[in-house]
Each structure stands twice: as structure tokens, then as C-alpha cells.
Backbone as a ProteinNet text record, in pm:
[ID]
protein_1_A
[PRIMARY]
MTLKIKKLKPNAIIPKRETQGAAGLDLHACLESPVTIEVGEIFTVPTGIALSPEREDIVMFVIIRSSLGRKHGLTLANSVGVIDSDYRGEILVPIINHGDKPYTLAPDERFAQLVITPVIFPEVCETHDLDRTERGESGFGSTGKL
[TERTIARY]
1648.8	1525.3	1451.9	1413.4	1428	1251.1	1222.9	1101.7	1086.7	1001.1	1026.7	875.5	909.3	802.9	796.2	636.9	602.3	540.1	562.7	522.4	390	258.4	110.4	82.1	153.3	127.1	253.7	304.3	392.2	451.2	384.3	399.4	425.1	396.7	457	571.1	599.4	736.4	764.4	874.9	930.8	957.7	916.2	936.7	1075.8	1109.5	1268.1	1241.2	1355.4	1382.3	1465.1	1418.5	1491.7	1628.2	1637.3	1777.6	1790.9	1916.8	1965.9	1869.6	1857.1	1796.9	1663.4	1595.5	1439.6	1388.7	1293.2	1198.4	1124.5	1047.4	975	993.2	949.7	965.8	881.2	903.2	802.6	715	607.3	519.2	430	428.6	411.8	290.4	199	69	92.5	8.1	34.2	-98.7	-69.3	-209.6	-146.6	-248.9	-272.6	-247.5	-347.9	-342.6	-364	-339.1	-368.7	-519.7	-526.1	-666.4	-684.5	-787.7	-817.4	-908.9	-866.1	-938.1	-1026.6	-1141.9	-1216.9	-1189	-1250.7	-1247.4	-1364.6	-1312.3	-1443.1	-1416.9	-1358.1	-1378.2	-1292.1	-1302.8	-1229.2	-1183.3	-1030.3	-991.1	-909.4	-947.5	-838.9	-728.1	-585	-488.8	-429.1	-390.4	-331	-163.7	-105.9	42.6	79	1.2	88.4	172.6	163.6	242	181.4	231.1	276.5	364.2	324.7	458.9	459.9	569.8	576.7	709.7	690.6	785.2	848.8	1007.6	1049.1	1001.8	981.8	903.5	762.3	729.7	572.9	527	661.8	639.1	651.2	607.8	587.4	491.7	483	339	402.3	328.7	355.4	264.9	299	218.8	203.8	109.7	102.4	78.6	156.3	122.5	131.8	72	45.2	196.4	238.8	359.1	331	395.8	361.2	330	423.5	397.5	248	227.1	74.7	-28.7	-7.6	-54.5	-79.7	-3.8	53	33.5	57.5	18.3	-82.7	-150.9	-274.1	-366.2	-368.9	-502.6	-522.3	-425.2	-442.7	-391.9	-497.6	-462.2	-555.1	-488.8	-518.3	-699.2	-782.4	-897.8	-932.1	-842.9	-854.8	-729	-690.5	-556.8	-416.2	-419.8	-312.5	-315	-290.2	-324.6	-247.3	-271.4	-171.3	-225	-118.4	-88	-26.1	-82.7	-85.3	43.2	136.3	243.3	204.7	54	25.1	-72.6	-80.2	-146.8	-66.1	-113.1	-36.8	-112.2	-233.6	-270.4	-234.3	-250.2	-219.9	-219.9	-133.7	-149.2	-241	-346.2	-441.1	-444.7	-449.9	-451.5	-564.5	-653.8	-749.6	-715.6	-706.5	-692.6	-790.2	-807.9	-915	-876.4	-917.1	-880.9	-967	-851.5	-964.4	-880.8	-852	-802.2	-926.9	-871.2	-981.7	-994.8	-922.1	-897.6	-921.7	-934.6	-935.7	-753	-696.5	-571.1	-558.4	-480.1	-433.4	-330.7	-336.9	-250.5	-187.3	-68.6	11.4	38	47.2	115.8	238.9	274.8	405.3	443.9	347.4	393.5	402.6	500.4	552.5	416.5	316.5	184.2	196.4	243.3	256.5	397	407.3	524.9	503.1	569.9	543.4	655.9	590.5	691.8	685.3	751.3	772	830.2	791.7	788.2	750.3	854.8	781.9	696.8	595.5	478.8	513	410.5	413.6	306.5	310.5	153.9	175.9	79.1	33.7	-74.1	-36.6	-120.7	-218.9	-364.3	-486.6	-540.7	-535.6	-587.1	-727.8	-862.5	-933.1	-921.2	-949.5	-959.9	-1043.8	-1062.6	-1182.8	-1129.4	-987.1	-897.3	-785.6	-773.7	-626.7	-529.6	-389	-315.9	-334.8	-363.7	-352.1	-217.8	-241.8	-144.4	-195.4	-101.3	-112.8	-213.2	-234.8	-330.4	-465.5	-468.5	-581.1	-664.6	-836.2	-875.2	-887.6	-829.6	-816.7	-791.3	-859.2	-854.8	-829.3	-880.5	-856.9	-863.9	-748.4	-710.4	-687	-664.3	-619.3	-492	-416.4	-264.8	-238.6	-385.1	-393.9	-408.3	-384.4	-390.7	-502.8	-592.8	-707.4	-675.4
-1084.6	-1081.3	-1002.6	-1008.6	-923.8	-910.2	-747.2	-727.8	-627.8	-728.9	-664.4	-579.5	-450.9	-337.6	-316.1	-326.3	-266.2	-133.6	-59.9	77.2	83.4	92.2	51.6	181.8	321.1	438.7	488.6	565.9	654	736.1	779.4	874	833.5	700.3	645.1	611.7	633.2	655.2	518.7	464.6	367.5	382.1	276.6	301.8	265.2	368.2	315.4	408.1	343.3	386	517	598.1	730.8	738.8	645.3	655.6	516.2	487.4	349	262.3	301.8	252.7	259.7	278.8	317	184.5	150.5	41.9	9	107.8	109	162.4	136.1	196.4	296.5	424	519	500.9	509.7	501.5	641.4	694.8	783.6	847.5	903.9	936.6	948	892	890.3	942.5	1081.1	1148.2	1243.4	1287.1	1384.4	1518.4	1542.6	1667.8	1688.7	1799.9	1769.4	1716.6	1663.6	1598.1	1644.2	1745.9	1763.2	1660.2	1619	1529.1	1608.7	1599.6	1692.4	1606.5	1681.7	1607.3	1517.7	1395.9	1279.6	1199.1	1246.2	1161.9	1072.2	974.5	857.3	883.4	896.9	856.8	768.7	710.3	584	656.1	634.5	677.3	626.2	579.9	533.5	532.4	461.2	454.4	391.3	334.5	336.8	226.6	145.5	48.4	-107.3	-203.6	-358.2	-409.9	-521.6	-590.5	-719.5	-802.1	-896.8	-968.6	-978.6	-1074.6	-1207.2	-1204.8	-1362.9	-1478.3	-1407	-1530.2	-1545.2	-1640.7	-1648.9	-1625.3	-1633.6	-1617.4	-1491.3	-1369.7	-1252.7	-1182.8	-1058.2	-984.5	-858.2	-797.4	-632.9	-559.2	-465.4	-360.5	-215.8	-179.4	-37	58.8	154.9	242.5	412.4	483.8	612	676.9	724.7	831.7	883.8	902.1	913.7	1093.7	1148.1	1312	1372.8	1289	1284	1292.2	1177.9	1143	1229.8	1272.8	1389.8	1525.9	1572.2	1706.3	1706.5	1624	1643.1	1576.2	1476.2	1373.6	1245.2	1229.9	1130.4	993.2	894.6	768.2	683.2	563.6	423.7	407.3	438.9	387.9	245.2	158.7	19.3	0.9	128.6	143.2	103.2	-36.3	-106.5	-161.2	-149.8	-214	-332.2	-452.2	-594.6	-619.1	-660.9	-669.2	-825.7	-954.6	-1061.7	-1089.8	-1155.5	-1195.7	-1261	-1301	-1333.1	-1216.8	-1108.8	-1008.2	-919.9	-925.4	-855.3	-730.1	-664.7	-571.6	-426.8	-304.3	-180.6	-193.6	-137.2	-91.4	42.3	37.5	124.5	164.9	300.4	289.7	405.3	326	435.4	494	657.9	724	795.8	837	909.6	1020.1	1159.2	1234.4	1281.7	1227.8	1259.8	1391	1489.7	1610.9	1710.6	1849.6	1925.3	2010.7	1999.6	2060.4	2003.1	2035.2	1943.7	1953	1829.7	1821.7	1810.6	1853.8	1877.9	1793.4	1626.1	1570.1	1597.3	1635.7	1691.3	1540.2	1557.8	1426.4	1428.6	1282.9	1234.5	1243.9	1307.8	1322.2	1199.4	1162.1	1072.1	1089.6	958.5	937.7	803.5	735.1	577.9	515.3	418.7	331	206	112	-6.9	-101.8	-148.9	-256.7	-402.2	-448.4	-610.3	-660	-809.1	-866	-1044.6	-1110.4	-1292.1	-1289.3	-1386.2	-1462.2	-1568.7	-1660.7	-1790.8	-1807.8	-1931.5	-2016.8	-2134.4	-2131.9	-2244	-2327.2	-2442.8	-2547.9	-2535.3	-2488.2	-2486.7	-2628.9	-2631.3	-2735.1	-2684.4	-2729.7	-2738.9	-2804.6	-2744.8	-2826.8	-2779.2	-2860.5	-2835.2	-2749.2	-2791.7	-2725.3	-2669.2	-2524.5	-2475.2	-2454.8	-2440.5	-2478.1	-2361	-2376.5	-2269.6	-2183.1	-2028.5	-1947.8	-1873	-1784.3	-1733.8	-1612	-1554.5	-1445.1	-1505.3	-1611.6	-1685.6	-1601.3	-1566.4	-1501.6	-1373	-1296	-1195.2	-1063.3	-996.5	-900.2	-759.3	-650.4	-551.1	-481.2	-420.6	-354.1	-464.3	-570.2	-696.2	-675.2	-585.8	-597.2	-419.6	-378.4	-242.2	-131.8	-107	-9.3	-22.4	74.4	49.6	135
-539.7	-591.2	-727.6	-821.3	-908.4	-925.3	-966.9	-940.5	-1071.4	-1242.7	-1344.5	-1333.8	-1401.6	-1397.9	-1537.3	-1567.2	-1705.3	-1712.9	-1786.5	-1799	-1905	-1856.6	-1906	-1995.8	-1962.6	-1976.5	-2031.2	-2109.5	-2167.4	-2056	-1999.4	-1875.9	-1736.8	-1727.9	-1591.3	-1550.3	-1428.5	-1347.5	-1314.8	-1343.1	-1273.9	-1128.5	-1005.5	-877.1	-802.5	-755.1	-681.2	-570.9	-475.3	-336.9	-356.1	-265.8	-261.4	-163.4	-93.1	-24.6	0.7	56.5	67.2	155.4	261.3	376.8	382.5	241.5	216.8	221.2	276.5	261.1	153.1	111.3	1.2	-116.9	-214.6	-341.9	-361.7	-390.2	-436.9	-549.4	-504	-644.5	-647.9	-796.8	-852.9	-916.1	-929.5	-946.9	-1128	-1172.6	-1349.6	-1381.9	-1364.9	-1439.3	-1547.4	-1635.3	-1690.4	-1650.4	-1552.6	-1511.9	-1353	-1304	-1106.4	-1102.1	-994.5	-938	-798.1	-747.1	-652.2	-577.3	-469.4	-357.5	-241.6	-263.4	-170.2	-42.3	70.9	211.9	204.4	243.4	250	113.1	48.8	-98.4	-115.9	-208.3	-227.3	-392.1	-420.5	-545	-585.8	-688.9	-706.3	-818.2	-762.8	-820.3	-916.5	-1046	-1131.2	-1125.3	-1115.7	-1124.8	-1293.5	-1370	-1484.7	-1483.5	-1373.7	-1412.2	-1341.3	-1374.9	-1403.5	-1316.2	-1216.4	-1168	-1168.7	-1203.6	-1207.4	-1143.8	-961.8	-907.2	-943.6	-928.4	-971	-882.1	-760.3	-617	-634.5	-596.4	-525.6	-378.6	-335.2	-175.4	-112.8	-219.4	-174.4	-185.4	-108.3	-105	-103.3	-161.8	-196.9	-128.9	-41.5	30.1	-26.2	-49.1	-61.7	63.4	59.7	213.1	136	219.3	173.5	224.5	157	180.4	349.3	436.2	596.2	592.7	492.1	497.1	465.4	378.1	311.8	421.3	520.8	627	728	763.9	878.6	827.3	742.3	701.8	613.6	553.8	458.4	512.9	617.4	623.5	521.9	435.7	318.4	387.5	332.4	357.6	285.6	237.3	164.5	211.1	143.7	130.7	243.5	180.7	270.8	345.2	391.5	505.5	453.1	385.5	349.1	221.8	127.1	-0.1	-22.6	-55.5	-74.6	-215.7	-290.2	-410.2	-414.5	-434.9	-459.9	-555.9	-520.1	-615.2	-769.6	-805.4	-915	-1004.3	-965.2	-993.4	-1125.3	-1197.8	-1317.5	-1394.2	-1354.6	-1367.4	-1295.7	-1373.6	-1340.4	-1165.3	-1121.8	-956.6	-971.2	-869.6	-865.5	-710.1	-664.4	-490.5	-497.7	-418.9	-365.1	-220.2	-197.2	-136.5	-78.5	33.1	117.1	135.8	144.6	210.7	346.9	470.5	615.7	667.9	569.5	621.7	617	656.6	683.3	550.8	449.6	330	188.4	107.2	-26.9	-47	-115	-162.3	-292.3	-373.9	-481.1	-544.2	-622.7	-615.4	-760.3	-795.7	-930	-979.4	-1144.5	-1196.7	-1157.4	-1158.9	-1123.5	-948.7	-870.8	-755.5	-709.4	-611.6	-507.9	-397.9	-400.4	-279.3	-223.4	-240.6	-172.4	-218.2	-121.3	-124.6	-144.1	-220.2	-249.3	-152.5	-39.2	11.9	30.4	-20.8	-50	62.8	93.1	205.3	187.3	214.5	236.3	280.9	250.6	299.8	359.9	447.2	456.4	465.5	344.2	352.7	451.5	520	635.4	552.1	629.5	578.8	702.6	640.4	686.4	778.8	908.6	1006	1072.6	1078.7	1155.8	1261.7	1405.7	1503.3	1614.4	1739.2	1809.1	1931.5	1972	2063.5	2004.6	2089.2	2066.9	2173.5	2149.3	2246.4	2363.6	2479.9	2617.9	2623.3	2654.9	2670.9	2829.3	2864.7	2978.8	2928.8	2838.6	2794	2757.3	2722.6	2689	2567.7	2628.4	2534.7	2550.4	2668.8	2680.5	2577.6	2576.3	2430.6	2431.6	2380.3	2390.3	2542.5	2556.5	2706.2	2815.4	2743.6	2866.4	2913.8	2878.3	2921.9	2986.9	3022.2	3120.7	3038.8	2896.4	2840.9	2741.2	2698.3	2583	2503.4
[MASK]
++++++++++++++++++++++++++++++++++++++++++++++++++++++++++++++++++++++++++++++++++++++++++++++++++++++++++++++++++++++++++++++++++++++++++++++++++

């Protein structure tokens, strides 16, 4: 599969995998100067790029880099970003600081990952009955752990 990437800003960095076994392409902050994200603040990080996958049956997920979550309490404001295969606008990533101190995001910093996976488009059918299972309607904590 080919993923076409268009730079929308001259200082944008084309994402790439840092190692052969990496599942995600690293996204870089396309900033002119450092930005400090205060505790509890949401900041939308521009990447300066737009995407065009050659296949329609994929979805692209944006996920925060684990080191930023673990060390600094940063995460995506919407938990995981979903980019549909037909979206052609700039990739903008809203991150929130859940840490205990401000975090300064530097220009060109790797801050998130783009993970691409196939998606299934089911035919939706309304019904009055669902197949029975051993679990049934047992929900939260039904396996003995909550």
C-alpha cells in the first residue's frame, strides 16, 4: 500500500517509522516556536501534512507517543484520533496535559504516531433478537475483576 503525504507547510516533516518493527509512523509538531501546554490545557498540534492512502478500506489512528504519556501525562484529548481514508485536510492533533507540571513542545518534536490498519465495512441490519452467548448481558466486572 502507498500512503501519499503532502507537505502543507515548508517546515513540515514527512512521518516515518523509526525502526523496522515500529507499528507507527512518527508525527512531528509543525511549530514555528516552542509551545508550553499548561496542566489541564488542550493544545491542537499542527503537523503541516495531509494524507491520501491508495486504499479506501483502511483507517488511520493517531496515538500519543508512550514516553510523553508515561513521563509527562500527555495524551490525546479524544483518546485516539481517527482519520478516515477520504479526509484530505491537515492532520491536527489535540493533546491535553494531565501531568503535574507544564510541558513545552518543541518545533519538529516527535509527539504522536500514525498507525494504519484495515477496516471492515459491515452491512447493518436491524433485528429484534440477538444470538445468545454464555456471557449474555453481563457487563463491567462480570469476569470477576473490575
